[in-house]
C-alpha positions in Angstrom: -35.6 50.9 35.4 -34.1 47.5 35.8 -35.9 46.4 32.6 -34.3 49.2 30.7 -30.8 48.4 32.0 -31.3 44.7 31.1 -32.3 45.6 27.5 -29.4 47.9 27.2 -27.0 45.2 28.4 -28.5 42.7 25.9 -28.1 45.3 23.1 -24.5 46.0 24.2 -23.9 42.2 24.4 -25.3 41.7 20.9 -23.4 44.7 19.6 -20.2 43.4 21.2 -20.8 40.0 19.7 -21.2 41.4 16.2 -18.3 43.8 16.7 -16.2 40.9 18.0 -17.0 38.7 15.1 -16.1 41.4 12.6 -12.9 42.3 14.3 -11.9 38.7 15.0 -11.5 39.2 18.7 -14.5 37.0 19.5 -12.9 34.0 17.9 -9.5 34.6 19.2 -10.4 35.5 22.8 -13.6 33.7 23.6 -13.4 30.5 21.5 -9.6 29.8 21.4 -8.3 31.3 24.6 -11.1 30.0 26.8 -10.9 26.6 25.3 -7.2 26.2 24.9 -7.2 22.6 26.2 -9.7 21.5 23.5 -7.9 23.4 20.8 -4.6 21.8 21.7 -6.3 18.4 21.8 -7.8 18.9 18.4 -4.4 20.0 17.1 -2.7 16.9 18.5 -5.4 14.6 17.0 -5.1 16.4 13.6 -1.3 15.8 13.7 -1.9 12.1 14.6 -4.3 11.7 11.7 -2.0 13.4 9.2 1.0 11.3 10.4 -1.1 8.1 10.2 -2.2 8.9 6.6 1.4 9.5 5.5 2.5 6.3 7.2 -0.3 4.3 5.6 0.6 5.6 2.1 4.2 4.8 2.6 3.4 1.2 3.7 1.0 0.8 0.8 3.7 1.9 -1.7 6.2 -0.5 -0.1 3.6 -3.3 -0.3 3.1 -2.6 -4.0 6.8 -2.6 -4.6 7.3 -5.9 -2.7 4.4 -7.6 -4.6 6.0 -6.6 -7.9 9.3 -8.0 -6.7 7.6 -11.3 -5.7 6.0 -11.6 -9.1 9.3 -11.0 -10.8 11.1 -13.5 -8.6 8.4 -16.1 -9.2 8.7 -15.7 -13.0 12.5 -15.9 -12.7 12.1 -19.1 -10.5 9.9 -20.7 -13.1 12.3 -19.9 -16.0 15.3 -21.2 -14.0 13.4 -24.3 -13.0 12.5 -25.0 -16.7 16.1 -24.3 -17.8 17.4 -26.7 -15.2 14.9 -29.4 -16.3 16.0 -29.1 -19.9 19.8 -29.0 -19.1 19.7 -32.0 -16.7 18.3 -34.4 -19.3 20.6 -37.2 -20.1 21.0 -36.3 -23.8 21.8 -32.6 -22.9 24.4 -33.7 -20.3 26.0 -36.1 -22.9 26.1 -33.3 -25.5 27.7 -30.9 -23.0 30.4 -33.5 -21.9 31.2 -34.2 -25.5 31.3 -30.5 -26.4 33.7 -29.6 -23.6 35.9 -32.6 -24.2 36.0 -34.0 -20.6 36.8 -37.5 -21.8 33.8 -39.1 -19.9 31.9 -42.0 -21.5 28.3 -43.0 -21.1 27.7 -46.1 -19.0 26.5 -48.9 -21.3 25.7 -51.5 -18.6 23.4 -50.9 -15.7 24.9 -50.3 -12.3 25.0 -53.3 -10.0 25.3 -53.7 -6.2 28.3 -55.4 -4.6 27.3 -57.4 -1.5 30.0 -58.3 1.0 29.3 -61.0 3.5 31.3 -60.7 6.6 
């Protein structure tokens, strides 16, 4: 008799399992409600991963933007440096002074040092 009851319980358990899977109560009651701590932990970890991914993508976009800005500034620096080198030549300075009519004259004699003995 005990053997028959055990087989009946196994069949009912199997029947309940299949019935629970089809209706969805097995998943909601047994897996989720009984393991609520683990489900909440998995949810928190998933949120952290999603947030981390968005943060990494934002930082990567900012890095790309800053690298482009550095390239642009480096090119601008080179062009300004080349322009300064060409404008600061003595012949260019002389032409600019003459063009603007500042009344300055080019020094014809080399500079000399005045030494005072006390």
